[in-house]
Structure formats: structure tokens, C-alpha cells
C-alpha positions in Angstrom: 30.0 15.7 -8.3 33.4 14.7 -9.6 33.4 12.9 -12.9 35.2 10.0 -11.3 32.2 9.6 -8.8 29.7 9.8 -11.7 31.5 7.2 -13.6 31.3 4.9 -10.4 27.8 5.3 -10.1 27.2 4.6 -13.7 29.1 1.4 -13.5 27.3 0.4 -10.3 24.0 0.7 -12.0 25.1 -0.9 -15.2 26.5 -3.9 -13.0 23.2 -4.0 -11.3 21.2 -4.2 -14.7 23.5 -6.8 -16.1 22.9 -8.9 -12.8 19.0 -8.3 -13.0 18.7 -9.2 -16.7 21.0 -12.0 -16.5 18.6 -14.3 -18.4 18.5 -12.0 -21.4 22.3 -11.1 -21.6 24.2 -14.1 -20.2 21.7 -16.8 -21.7 20.1 -17.8 -24.8 17.7 -19.8 -23.2 15.3 -17.0 -22.1 13.6 -14.1 -24.6 11.4 -11.3 -24.7 10.2 -12.2 -28.0 7.7 -15.0 -27.4 4.8 -12.8 -26.8 2.3 -12.3 -29.8 2.0 -8.6 -29.4 5.9 -8.0 -28.9 6.6 -10.0 -32.2 3.9 -8.9 -34.3 4.3 -5.2 -33.3 7.5 -3.9 -32.0 10.0 -6.6 -33.3 8.5 -6.5 -36.7 8.3 -2.8 -36.8 11.8 -2.3 -35.6 13.0 -4.5 -38.6 11.0 -2.3 -41.1 12.3 0.9 -39.5 16.0 -0.2 -39.7 15.6 -1.3 -43.2 14.0 1.7 -44.4 16.8 3.8 -42.6 19.5 1.6 -44.2 18.1 2.5 -47.5 17.9 6.3 -46.9 14.5 6.7 -46.7 12.1 8.0 -44.1 9.9 5.4 -42.8 6.7 7.2 -43.5 4.8 4.7 -45.7 4.6 0.9 -44.9 3.6 -0.9 -47.9 4.1 -4.4 -46.4 1.2 -4.2 -43.7 -2.7 -3.6 -44.3 -2.3 -3.1 -48.1 -0.4 -0.1 -47.2 -0.6 2.5 -44.4 0.9 5.6 -42.9 3.8 4.3 -40.6 4.1 7.2 -38.2 0.1 7.4 -38.1 0.2 4.6 -35.5 2.1 6.5 -32.8 3.3 3.5 -31.1 5.5 2.7 -34.0 8.1 5.6 -32.9 8.9 6.4 -36.6 11.2 9.4 -35.6 12.6 8.2 -32.3 16.5 9.1 -32.7 17.8 6.3 -30.4 16.6 3.7 -32.6 19.4 4.5 -35.0 21.6 2.4 -32.7 19.9 -0.6 -33.9 20.7 0.2 -37.5 24.5 0.1 -36.6 24.5 -3.7 -36.2 23.9 -6.3 -39.2 20.8 -8.7 -39.3 21.1 -12.2 -38.1 21.1 -15.3 -40.5 17.4 -15.2 -40.7 17.6 -11.7 -42.1 15.9 -10.1 -39.3 16.9 -8.0 -36.0 19.1 -10.2 -33.8 17.1 -11.2 -30.8 20.5 -10.5 -28.6 20.3 -7.1 -29.9 16.7 -6.4 -29.1 17.5 -7.4 -25.6 20.5 -5.6 -25.1 18.7 -2.4 -26.3 16.1 -3.2 -23.8 18.4 -3.5 -21.0 20.2 -0.3 -22.1 17.0 1.7 -22.0 16.6 0.5 -18.3 20.3 1.8 -17.7 19.0 4.9 -18.8 16.0 5.0 -16.6 18.4 4.4 -13.6 20.9 7.0 -14.4 18.2 9.5 -15.4 16.5 9.0 -11.9 20.0 9.2 -10.4 20.6 12.7 -11.7 17.2 13.9 -10.6 17.7 12.8 -7.0 21.5 14.4 -7.1 19.7 17.7 -8.3 17.5 17.2 -5.2 20.3 17.4 -3.1 20.7 13.7 -1.8 23.8 11.5 -1.4 25.2 9.4 -4.3 24.0 6.1 -2.7 20.3 7.6 -2.3 20.6 8.3 -5.9 21.8 5.0 -6.9 19.0 3.2 -4.9 16.5 5.5 -6.4 17.8 4.8 -9.7 17.7 1.1 -9.2 14.0 1.3 -7.8 13.0 3.3 -10.6 14.4 1.0 -13.5 13.7 -2.5 -12.3 10.7 -2.1 -10.1 7.1 -0.8 -10.5 5.9 0.1 -13.7 9.0 0.7 -15.7 10.4 -2.4 -14.4 7.3 -4.2 -15.9 6.2 -2.6 -18.9 7.2 -4.5 -22.0 6.1 -2.3 -24.8 9.2 -0.5 -26.2 7.2 2.8 -26.9 6.0 3.0 -23.4 9.3 2.0 -21.6 11.1 4.6 -23.8 8.7 7.2 -23.1 8.5 6.8 -19.4 12.3 6.9 -18.8 12.4 10.8 -19.7 10.3 11.9 -16.8 13.3 12.4 -14.4 15.1 14.5 -16.8 12.1 16.6 -17.5 11.6 17.4 -14.0 15.3 17.9 -13.1 15.5 20.8 -15.8 12.1 22.1 -14.5 13.6 22.3 -11.0 16.7 24.2 -12.6 14.1 26.5 -14.4 12.2 27.2 -11.1 15.3 27.7 -8.9 17.0 30.3 -10.9 16.3 34.1 -10.6 17.7 34.8 -14.1 14.8 34.8 -16.6 17.2 33.7 -19.5 18.7 30.8 -17.6 15.1 29.8 -16.2 13.8 29.7 -19.9 16.9 27.8 -21.2 16.2 25.2 -18.6 12.7 25.1 -19.6 13.6 24.5 -22.9 15.8 21.8 -22.0 13.0 20.2 -20.1 10.8 20.4 -23.0 13.2 18.8 -25.2 13.1 15.5 -22.8 9.3 15.9 -23.3 9.8 16.1 -27.0 11.9 12.9 -27.0 9.1 11.2 -24.9 6.9 12.0 -27.7 8.8 10.6 -30.1 9.2 7.5 -28.3 5.6 6.9 -29.1 3.9 6.5 -25.5 1.2 8.9 -25.8 -0.6 7.9 -22.5 3.0 8.3 -20.8 3.4 11.8 -22.3 0.2 12.8 -20.9 0.9 11.8 -17.4 4.3 13.6 -17.7 2.5 16.6 -18.7 0.5 16.6 -15.6 3.7 16.2 -13.6 5.2 19.3 -15.0 2.0 21.3 -14.6 1.4 20.3 -11.1 5.1 20.6 -9.9 5.1 24.2 -11.4 1.9 25.1 -9.8 2.9 23.6 -6.5 6.3 25.1 -6.2 4.9 28.5 -7.1 2.1 28.4 -4.6 4.7 27.5 -1.8 7.2 30.3 -2.9 4.1 32.7 -2.4 3.2 31.4 1.0 6.7 31.3 2.1 7.4 34.8 0.9 4.5 36.1 3.0 3.8 39.0 0.5 0.4 37.8 -0.7 -2.6 37.7 1.2 -6.3 36.9 0.1 -7.1 40.7 0.1 -3.9 41.6 -2.1 -2.9 38.7 -4.2 0.3 39.4 -6.4 -0.1 37.9 -9.7 3.6 38.8 -10.8 4.9 35.9 -9.1 3.1 33.6 -11.4 4.4 35.3 -14.6 7.8 33.6 -14.7 6.4 30.0 -13.8 3.7 30.1 -16.3 6.3 31.5 -18.8 8.4 28.4 -18.0 5.8 26.0 -18.5 4.8 27.5 -21.7 8.3 27.3 -23.0 8.7 23.6 -21.8 5.5 22.4 -23.3 5.9 24.5 -26.5 9.3 23.0 -27.1 8.1 19.5 -26.4 5.2 19.7 -28.9 7.3 21.3 -31.3 10.1 18.9 -31.1 7.4 16.0 -31.4 5.5 17.7 -34.2 6.9 15.4 -36.7 5.1 12.3 -34.7 2.2 14.3 -33.6 0.8 15.7 -36.7 0.8 12.4 -39.0 -0.7 10.8 -35.7 -3.6 13.4 -35.6 -4.2 13.2 -39.2 -4.3 9.3 -38.8 -6.6 9.4 -35.6 -9.1 11.3 -37.6 -9.4 8.5 -40.2 -8.9 5.3 -38.1 -10.8 3.0 -35.9 -9.7 1.7 -32.6 -10.5 -1.4 -30.4 -11.5 -0.7 -26.7 -12.6 -3.0 -24.0 -15.8 -5.0 -24.4 -15.2 -5.7 -27.9 -16.5 -2.2 -29.1 -14.9 -0.5 -32.5 -14.9 3.4 -32.2 -13.4 5.8 -34.3 -10.1 6.8 -32.9 -10.8 10.5 -32.3 -14.2 9.8 -30.5 -14.2 10.1 -26.8 -14.2 6.5 -25.2 -17.5 5.8 -23.3 -17.0 5.6 -19.6 -18.4 2.0 -19.5 -15.5 0.8 -21.8 -13.0 2.2 -19.7 -12.6 -1.0 -17.4 -8.8 -1.5 -17.0 -8.4 -0.4 -13.4 -6.7 -1.5 -10.2 -8.9 -3.1 -7.9 -9.0 -2.1 -4.1 -7.5 -5.7 -3.3 -4.8 -5.0 -5.6 -3.6 -2.5 -3.1 -2.1 -5.1 -1.0 0.3 -5.9 -3.9 2.3 -2.9 -2.7 3.5 -5.0 -0.1 2.5 -8.5 -1.2 3.2 -9.5 -4.8 0.2 -10.8 -6.4 -0.3 -12.1 -10.1 -4.0 -12.2 -10.1 -7.1 -10.5 -8.9 -5.5 -7.2 -9.4 -8.3 -5.7 -11.3 -10.1 -5.9 -14.6 -8.4 -5.6 -18.2 -4.8 -4.7 -18.5 -3.3 -4.1 -15.0 0.4 -4.1 -14.1 1.4 -5.2 -10.7 1.9 -2.2 -8.4 4.6 -4.1 -6.5 7.8 -1.9 -6.0 9.5 -4.3 -3.3 9.2 -4.6 0.3 12.4 -2.6 1.2 11.7 0.2 -1.2 8.3 0.6 0.2 9.6 0.8 3.9 12.1 3.6 2.9 9.4 5.4 1.0 7.5 5.4 4.4 10.6 6.5 6.2 11.0 9.4 3.4 7.4 10.8 4.3 7.9 10.1 8.1 11.2 11.8 8.6 11.3 14.5 5.5 8.0 15.6 5.5 9.1 19.3 6.0 10.9 19.1 2.5 8.8 20.5 -0.4 9.5 17.9 -3.0 8.7 15.0 -0.5 5.3 16.4 0.0 4.9 16.9 -3.6 6.1 13.1 -4.3 3.7 11.9 -1.7 0.6 13.8 -3.0 1.4 12.8 -6.6 1.6 9.2 -5.3 -1.7 9.2 -3.4 -3.4 11.0 -6.3 -2.1 8.6 -8.8 -3.2 5.5 -6.7 -6.3 6.9 -6.4 -6.9 7.6 -9.9 -5.5 3.9 -10.9 -8.6 2.4 -9.2 -10.6 3.7 -12.1 -14.5 3.0 -11.9 -13.9 2.0 -8.1 -12.8 5.7 -7.5 -14.8 8.9 -7.4 -11.9 11.0 -8.3 -11.4 9.1 -11.5 -14.9 9.6 -12.6 -14.6 13.2 -11.8 -11.4 13.7 -13.8 -13.0 11.7 -16.8 -16.0 14.2 -17.0 -14.2 17.4 -16.5 -10.5 17.1 -17.7 -10.5 17.4 -21.5 -8.8 14.6 -23.6 -7.4 12.9 -20.5 -9.7 9.9 -21.6 -7.1 9.3 -24.2 -5.0 8.0 -21.4 -7.5 5.0 -21.5 -6.2 2.5 -18.9 -6.6 3.9 -15.4 -4.2 1.4 -14.0 -1.1 2.8 -16.1 -1.1 5.8 -13.7 0.8 3.4 -11.4 3.6 5.0 -13.4 3.3 8.3 -11.6 2.4 6.5 -8.1 5.8 4.8 -8.6 7.6 7.8 -9.5 6.6 9.4 -6.5 7.2 6.5 -4.3 10.7 6.3 -5.8 11.5 9.8 -4.8 10.3 9.3 -1.3 12.4 6.0 -1.1 15.6 8.2 -2.0 14.9 10.5 0.9 14.2 7.3 3.0 17.6 6.0 2.2 19.0 9.5 3.3 17.4 9.4 6.6 18.1 5.8 7.2 21.7 6.1 6.8 22.0 9.6 8.4 24.0 9.8 11.4 22.0 12.8 13.2 19.2 10.7 13.9 18.6 9.5 17.5 17.9 5.8 18.1 14.9 6.7 20.0 13.4 8.5 16.9 12.8 5.0 15.3 11.0 3.4 18.2 7.4 3.6 16.7 8.4 2.3 13.1 10.5 -0.3 14.9 7.4 -1.6 16.8 5.1 -1.3 13.7 7.8 -3.3 11.6 8.2 -6.0 14.4 4.6 -6.7 14.6 4.3 -6.9 10.9 7.1 -9.4 10.8 5.4 -11.4 13.6 2.2 -11.7 11.8 4.0 -12.8 8.5 5.7 -15.5 10.8 2.2 -16.5 12.0 0.9 -16.6 8.4 3.5 -18.7 7.4 3.4 -21.2 10.0 -0.4 -21.4 9.2 0.4 -22.2 5.6 2.6 -24.9 6.7 0.0 -26.6 9.0 -3.0 -25.8 6.6 -1.8 -25.9 3.0 -4.8 -24.1 1.2 -4.6 -22.8 -2.1 -5.2 -19.5 -1.0 -1.5 -19.3 0.5 0.0 -18.3 -2.8 3.9 -19.0 -3.3 4.3 -15.3 -4.2 2.8 -14.1 -1.2 5.0 -16.6 0.9 8.0 -15.3 -0.7 6.9 -11.9 0.2 6.8 -12.9 3.7 10.4 -14.2 3.4 11.5 -10.8 2.0 9.8 -9.0 4.9 11.9 -11.1 7.3 15.1 -10.2 5.6 14.0 -6.5 5.3 13.4 -6.5 9.0 16.8 -7.8 9.7 18.4 -5.6 7.5 16.7 -2.8 8.9 17.8 -3.8 12.6 21.5 -4.4 11.4 21.4 -0.6 10.0 19.7 0.7 13.0 22.4 -1.0 15.2 24.7 1.4 13.6 25.8 -0.2 10.4 26.2 2.5 7.7 29.2 1.5 5.8 29.8 -0.3 2.2 28.4 -3.6 3.7 25.3 -2.3 4.6 24.9 -0.3 1.5 25.5 -3.4 -0.5 23.0 -5.5 1.3 20.3 -3.0 0.5 21.1 -3.0 -3.2 21.3 -6.8 -3.0 17.9 -7.2 -1.1 16.2 -5.0 -3.5 17.7 -6.9 -6.5 16.8 -10.2 -4.9 13.3 -9.2 -4.2 12.3 -7.5 -7.4 14.0 -10.2 -9.6 11.8 -12.9 -8.0 8.8 -11.5 -9.7 10.4 -10.3 -13.0 8.3 -12.2 -15.6 9.8 -10.4 -18.7 12.1 -13.2 -19.8 10.2 -16.2 -20.9 11.8 -19.7 -21.2 11.9 -20.4 -24.8 11.9 -24.2 -24.5 8.6 -24.0 -22.2 6.9 -21.7 -24.5 7.8 -23.8 -27.6 6.3 -26.9 -25.8 3.0 -24.9 -25.2 3.2 -23.4 -28.8 3.4 -19.9 -27.6 6.7 -19.1 -29.0 5.7 -16.5 -31.6 9.1 -15.7 -32.8 9.5 -19.3 -33.6 6.3 -19.1 -35.6 7.3 -16.1 -37.5 10.7 -17.7 -38.3 8.8 -20.9 -39.3 7.0 -18.9 -42.3 10.6 -17.9 -43.7 10.5 -21.0 -46.3 7.2 -20.1 -47.5 7.9 -16.3 -47.7 11.0 -17.1 -49.8 8.8 -19.3 -52.2 6.3 -16.3 -52.5 9.3 -13.9 -53.2 10.3 -16.2 -56.1 6.9 -15.7 -57.9 6.9 -13.2 -60.6 4.8 -10.0 -60.8 3.5 -7.6 -58.1 0.9 -9.1 -55.7 -0.1 -9.3 -51.9 -0.5 -12.3 -49.6 -2.9 -12.7 -46.7 -2.1 -14.9 -43.8 -5.3 -16.9 -43.0 -4.5 -18.1 -39.2 -5.9 -17.4 -36.0 -2.8 -15.5 -35.1 -1.3 -14.2 -38.4 1.5 -12.4 -36.9 3.3 -9.8 -39.2 5.6 -11.5 -41.9 5.0 -8.4 -44.2 7.1 -6.0 -42.0 9.5 -8.7 -40.9 10.1 -10.2 -44.4 9.3 -7.2 -46.7 6.1 -9.1 -48.0 3.4 -7.1 -49.0 0.4 -8.5 -47.2 -3.0 -7.5 -45.6 -1.9 -8.4 -42.1 0.2 -6.4 -39.7 0.6 -5.3 -36.3 -1.5 -2.4 -35.0 -3.9 -1.3 -32.2 -5.9 0.9 -34.5 -6.7 0.6 -38.3 -7.5 3.0 -40.9 -11.1 3.3 -41.3 -11.3 2.6 -44.9 -9.3 -0.6 -44.8 -11.4 -1.6 -41.7 -14.7 -1.1 -43.7 -13.5 -2.5 -46.7 -12.6 -5.8 -44.9 -16.1 -6.2 -44.1 -16.5 -7.6 -47.8 -14.4 -10.5 -46.9 -13.0 -12.3 -50.1 -14.0 -9.6 -52.4 -11.8 -7.2 -50.4 -8.9 -9.7 -50.5 -9.6 -9.6 -54.2 -9.6 -5.8 -54.7 -6.4 -5.7 -52.8 -4.6 -7.8 -55.1 -4.3 -11.0 -52.8 -2.9 -13.4 -55.5 -1.8 -16.1 -52.6 -3.1 -17.2 -49.3 -0.6 -18.5 -46.5 -2.3 -21.0 -44.4 -1.2 -23.5 -41.6 0.0 -26.8 -42.6 -2.9 -28.3 -40.9 -5.3 -26.8 -43.6 -7.0 -29.5 -45.5 -7.6 -27.4 -48.5 -6.6 -29.3 -51.7 -4.0 -28.0 -54.3 -1.7 -26.0 -52.6 1.3 -24.5 -54.5 3.8 -25.0 -51.7 3.9 -26.9 -48.5 6.4 -27.5 -45.8 5.7 -28.9 -42.2 4.4 -25.7 -41.0 2.5 -23.7 -43.8 1.2 -24.0 -47.2 0.7 -21.5 -50.2 -2.6 -21.3 -52.3 -3.2 -19.6 -55.4 -6.2 -16.9 -55.3 -7.4 -17.1 -59.1 -9.9 -14.4 -58.5 -7.6 -11.7 -57.3 -7.7 -8.4 -59.2 -4.3 -7.0 -60.9 -2.6 -4.1 -59.1 -4.3 -1.6 -61.5 -7.1 -1.4 -64.0 -9.3 0.9 -65.9 -13.2 1.5 -65.7 -15.3 3.7 -67.7 -18.4 3.9 -65.7 -18.9 5.4 -62.2 -21.9 5.6 -59.7 -22.1 7.9 -56.8 -23.2 6.7 -53.1 -22.7 9.5 -50.6 -23.4 7.0 -47.8 -20.3 4.7 -47.0 -22.6 2.2 -45.8 -24.8 2.1 -48.8 -21.5 2.1 -50.8 -20.2 -0.8 -49.2 -23.2 -2.6 -49.5 -23.5 -2.2 -53.1 -19.9 -3.0 -53.9 -19.6 -6.1 -55.8 -23.5 -6.7 -56.1 -24.8 -7.5 -59.8 -24.4 -4.2 -62.0 -21.8 -2.9 -59.7 -18.8 -5.0 -60.3 -15.6 -3.3 -59.4 -13.8 -4.2 -63.0 -16.4 -2.4 -64.7 -18.0 0.3 -62.4 -16.1 2.7 -59.8 -18.2 3.6 -56.8 -17.5 7.1 -55.7 -18.8 9.3 -52.7 -18.9 12.3 -55.0 -19.2 12.9 -58.9 -15.8 13.2 -60.7 -14.8 16.6 -61.9 -14.3 15.4 -65.6 -17.0 13.1 -67.2 -15.3 9.7 -68.4 -15.9 8.4 -72.0 -17.6 5.1 -72.8 -15.0 2.2 -73.5 -13.8 2.0 -76.9 -14.4 -1.0 -78.7 -11.8 -3.2 -80.3 -9.0 -1.1 -78.6 -6.8 -3.2 -76.1 -6.5 -1.4 -72.8 -3.8 -2.1 -70.3 -2.1 -0.8 -66.9 1.1 -2.0 -65.8 3.2 -1.2 -62.7 6.7 -0.2 -64.1 8.3 1.1 -60.7 7.4 0.6 -57.0 8.7 1.5 -53.8 7.2 2.6 -50.5 6.7 6.2 -51.5 6.8 6.1 -55.5 4.9 4.1 -57.8 5.2 4.6 -61.8 2.4 2.8 -64.3 2.3 2.7 -67.9 -1.5 3.2 -68.9 -3.0 2.5 -72.4 -6.6 3.8 -72.7 -8.8 3.4 -75.6 -11.0 6.6 -74.4 -10.8 8.9 -71.1 -11.1 6.6 -68.2 -10.5 6.0 -64.5 -7.4 4.4 -63.5 -8.2 2.3 -60.3 -5.0 1.4 -58.4 -5.2 -1.4 -55.7 -3.6 0.8 -52.8 -5.2 2.2 -50.1 -6.3 6.0 -50.4 -4.8 8.1 -47.8 -4.1 12.0 -47.8 -0.5 12.8 -48.9 -0.4 10.8 -52.0 -0.1 13.0 -55.2 -0.4 11.9 -58.7 0.7 13.3 -62.0 -0.4 12.1 -65.4 2.0 12.8 -68.0 3.7 15.2 -65.9 0.5 17.4 -65.1 -0.8 17.2 -61.3 -4.3 15.6 -61.2 -6.8 14.8 -58.4 -6.8 11.5 -56.6 -10.4 10.0 -56.0 -11.2 7.4 -53.3 -12.8 4.5 -55.3 -14.8 1.5 -54.2 -14.5 2.6 -50.5 -10.6 2.9 -50.1 -8.6 2.4 -53.3 -7.1 5.3 -55.3 -8.2 6.5 -58.6 -7.3 9.1 -61.1 -8.5 10.1 -64.5 -6.4 9.3 -67.5 -6.8 10.3 -71.2 -7.2 8.5 -74.3 -4.0 7.0 -75.4 -0.6 6.1 -73.7 0.2 7.6 -70.4 2.8 7.8 -67.6 1.1 7.9 -64.3 3.0 8.6 -61.4 2.0 8.3 -57.5 4.5 10.0 -54.7 3.6 10.1 -51.0 4.4 13.6 -50.1 2.6 13.9 -46.6 2.4 17.4 -45.5 1.8 16.6 -41.9 5.3 15.0 -41.9 6.6 18.0 -43.9 5.2 20.6 -41.5 6.0 18.5 -38.4 9.6 18.2 -39.6 10.2 21.8 -39.9 8.7 22.4 -36.4 10.9 19.7 -34.9 13.9 21.2 -36.8 13.1 24.5 -35.4 12.5 23.2 -31.9 15.7 21.2 -31.8 17.8 24.1 -33.2 16.3 26.5 -30.4 17.0 24.1 -27.6 20.6 23.7 -29.0 21.2 27.2 -29.2 19.9 27.9 -25.7 22.1 24.9 -24.4 25.2 26.7 -26.3 24.5 30.0 -24.7 24.1 28.5 -21.3 27.6 26.7 -21.6 29.2 29.7 -23.3 28.3 32.0 -20.1 29.0 29.5 -17.7 25.8 29.2 -16.1 26.5 26.0 -14.6 25.2 23.7 -17.5 27.6 20.7 -17.7 28.8 19.5 -20.9 27.6 16.0 -20.2 24.2 14.8 -18.5 23.8 16.5 -15.0 24.5 14.4 -12.0 
């Protein structure tokens, strides 16, 4: 395609996105940032990420949430996703936070990328520019991608078309080097999907790459006619398997800087699953807890949009739009002979069957047989693959619908079926007018209207209209249809009246946070509210709160001690709603009150006695009981390597923090005799300690704190966070990036057909 045509297509998609997301771009009355999870997780995480990058440091340890945690350990934080660098180019708003408009513009830009990537894939399949534009539009604003609001899942999901595009090039070339180079580029896109943080999406993409290669190879073998059951030719599998290995290897290696810290973290974390159960993150989720699925009734929502009764748990609507569904049916009917139409249809059917979860025997068998697929958790999220397949089919449907080679009589069967559907919808609308029952939902009524419009447009095109007006009407109808059910942007005024604007709640904390930051010393704050949000990451305030879907095991278990845990973790202040009736606040405004906690432990202290409790349960049970007070006795899971000395009478001991940052802590310690320095910081692999320049062992004390043996006298103790998982993962990622870049340069230099820009 000519560069000018590519620019026109991109401009059309960009205009369509601006029109679709006008509430976010052209108005200040709507926002994505009213939802509790979005504000507590993505928005606050972005602020911490941007601020860390601007300070020239990798965001690998977050000191502001949960008394300190591994930031990339929670994969959804997307700690190393390179596209987030765009956010660091713009200043914070007057509240010192990421500007909501910037968040919205970035969200829309990701959707533009999704549309453009699908456009490129459809062009690679040999279809027209208009078919590719419609496919890009449907993929971006409809179905799963159009409704998922979590940035990590959205940003991971957009890369599948590019992965498949380069995979197709790798499979279609006869030159081994060129095939492996394209495979590496496919793996590069897979690696970016990993870095975006959507593990569930990445697993589904891996299924697509694997099955696409297998399907293409089987088709090629049967088409060649050289293989029989009696004499199979395994040589034809060698190159496809090699292509898959290269793609997956490059993808995993590029994503290693994210994957390795996440694997390290998951072995030490807890997660919540449906039913209120809390399980180790690495433990296989019981089948009975995997209840998120699309109900059989929810299948009707492919044609009639529904907002309720779609299934238990977290279920996204499968609605792609009436006309796109019609186009997908046409694509199957008219283009069944095409290899990738059959694959897309099979993928969509299998994904729909899987999305039924416990209703589907297929889902149960896959859960029992396929290793690690249980990590994808929500069966309904496989609607992503169903929509991906349907969009490809819709592109072929557009191609057939606007083809001049089709005879009018060849459409008779579909025309009659569509006519009867329209008549049935008209009868339902008439019945709803005569008998207004609650069952007649407004969303369903609107779908009936869209079916009428779709039928009218269908007859208009079949009457011979195939020019720009007909094409414009197709795009306009899709936008009109899907936008009616777009619930991403919430009305801020309505949410404020209902008390559901959580960004406003977060901003209301700002005066109280400023007061807390004016207080001397190093301390933590705990928000004691029903929905505590994440002021730590948003306002750089060390807290016990935060946004997460998992939690470090030692922190989770320590929290069972209630107020004692808060005391041990240096919580000197509680931030409570203004409606709290507790007397004696240090600070109060119309929204919040601040209370002093006189029982809080300092950030570091010395003990000269320890006790060993190998059982974590017994250790926590004993912690804080008479005779096991943390200020005098350190509880350990294993004995110290060097015995402590009794406390020296008459000698003052002191431990003070001289320097503190996310990855570096310097303390001055004065000990009357050899003792154990206990630091009110969470124990986690990667923290190294030096005492007077000598490397020492870090012990886990009191069920989750850090400890180190210090000698008699004055000492300088330095803690540094040097995570091997990040270092090793970073080296692998750099190697993968370098390999993919070298292969791309080689392709370009050999004029092998690789364009300098994104392929069309």
C-alpha cells in the first residue's frame, strides 16, 4: 500500500476514535477515574511509576504501599512497559498528580493502536483497505477490547494482531532466515504484551500462536499430498516448530524483566479468589472457585445487548454490534474456503465454548488437562479470543458484501433470514408498546432499532450501492450501535451525588496528606476507612494501604495481629473519615481527621534476646504475648548464626535512620553489646545489608520484618535493594531486544520486504 493510503486509513481510524470517545476528549463532564479499582490501582500506580522515572530510578521497590513491596512483583503494575514513558513527558496537574485528561488521551491512543494493528493484520491477509478499517474499528471499540478498562489488560490485548501478522509472514516464507526473523518480530510483540502486565491475555495469545502454526502446518501437509498415514513426513514440521520456539523464546526473554520478579513474588504472595477464599498465589485455584463465566443466556447478548444476567462473577458483555455480527456470518458463509476464515471461525467457537466456564464440559477438561491454564482464572475473559476471531470474519464479510463478483441470487437465503429476524423484532417492539413489562429492557429495544437500521443498510448495499456513501454508513452504523452501550466514561456529577467518584475522594485527602508531610521524622500512616484508596502511591506517603490483587504472604499474615501489626510497622498516624467520633484529632477538615498513635514502634530498634518458632502460625500466635514483646524479644523461624550478647546495663542504645529512599536505607546504630537490629521494613528477597562495610545476613524477624546482627559500639548499617530477579531478567530482556533489532536490520538491509514503518 502507498504511504498516502496508509496515512488516510490512520486518519480515518483516528477520527473514528475521537468521535467515539468524545466524552473523554471533548468534554470535562465525564471520566474513567471514578471507579474505585481504577483510582486505587492504575491511576495511583501510574503516578508512582512516572515520578520514579523522572527521578532517574527504576520503579522496582514501592515504599509507599503495604509498608513496602516489590513493585514489579504485582505483574499488573507493568513496571517495565516502555510505552508508559509517554506519560513521563507531561507535567503533573495542579494537584501534583497525573492529569486526568492525559490519562484519557493515553487510553484513547491505546485504542487507536489497537485499531491500526488489526488494520495491518487484515491487510496482510490480502483484504481491501476498507475491510481493514472496519475490522480495526470493530476490534478497538467493540467486544472485549472496547469494554475492558484495566490498562494492563487493554495494553496487552492490542498486540495480538501484530503477533499473528509476523507469524503469518514467517509461515509463508520459504527462506529459513527470513522466517526466523519474522518469528522473532512476532515474539517481540508477545514480549511487549508481557511487559504490559496482562498475564491472562498473554496466555491466550500463546494459544493463538500455537494453534495457528499447527493449523497452518496441517493444512499445508494435506494440501501438498505428500503425506499419508502410512508414511508421515515429519520434516514439514521442523520449520514451523522452530518458528514457534523462536517466537515464544524471544517473547519470554523480552518479558523476563517482568516475568522473573513476578515469579519470585508469586511464590511469596497470597491472592483472593471468588467465594472469599485466600490462597497462595502459586497454588492451583480449586475448580469450585472458578465461577466467572458467561451463562448460556448471555449468548443472546451477541445480538441483543444485555447488562445483567450474563453470568456469575466478572463477565464482560460479548456484544460486538449487530452489523459486525452480520458481517461475521457473511464471512463464514461466503469465504469458508479461505484457510484463515476457517481458523478464525474455529477459534471463535472454541473461545465461546470455553467462556461458558462450569456450564461447559470443554472448560472442565481443559482445566484438568492443560497445565497452568488455570492461571487465566476467569473463563469469561476468553471472550477476547472469540471477538478476535469474529473481527477477522467480519473483515472477510465486508470484502464479500462489497464484492462486485457476487450475484444477487446468491444472497437470497441470508436476505430471507434477515427479513424474518427484522419482522420478529418489529413484533417484539409492538408487543412492548402494548404490554409494557419490566422484561422489555431499553437496551434490548435499542438493539431492535439497530437491527432495523442494519437491515435497511443491508438492502441498500445489496441494491448496488458500494461507493463512499455506503461505506460511510457502515462505519457510522457501527459507531452509533456500539457507542450506545459504551459505559467506560462515567458522568462525574452523577457519581459525585452518589458518593462514587473515588478520584474526588482521593483528592479530598490532599490537605490531610500535606499536614502529615509537615510532621517531623520518618513514619507511616494507615487509612482507617471502608474504602481506603491509595494515597501512598498517589501522594508519596508511606502507608499500610495500597492497590493490589495480591499481597505478600508475610504482610498478609502479620495483619492478622491488628493494632500490634500497625504498631510494629511504625504507623504513627491514622487517617480517618471526618464522620469519625473519636476525640482528640491532631487535624480535621470537612472530609478527614488525623489521629496520633502513641503506641507506634520507631523505624528501628535493638533487641538482645531471640526465640525460635519454626511454625509461622505459632510464631504469629506468640508475637506480642507476655514475655514475647517485640521491643525486647525477636521471634525467628531459625536460629541466628551468631549468638547475641545480653543487654549492657547503663549504656544508652540508639538506632536512627540517616538516609531513606526506595532502594537505599542508611542507619546509625549505637549498641551496648552485640544485638539484633530490627528494622520496621518488610522482609523480602533482594535486600542486602552491610554493617560497617561488611556484608551480613538479613533475617526475617517477628513474622515479616528485617533484622541484622550489629556489634557493640557505633555502626553504620546500609540496606540496599538489589533484586537478582530484575537484574537477570533485565539482561535477558536486553539480549532479546538486541536480537530482534539485529534481525530487523538484517531484513531491511537484504531488502527482504520488511518496511521501515509498521506493516500495512
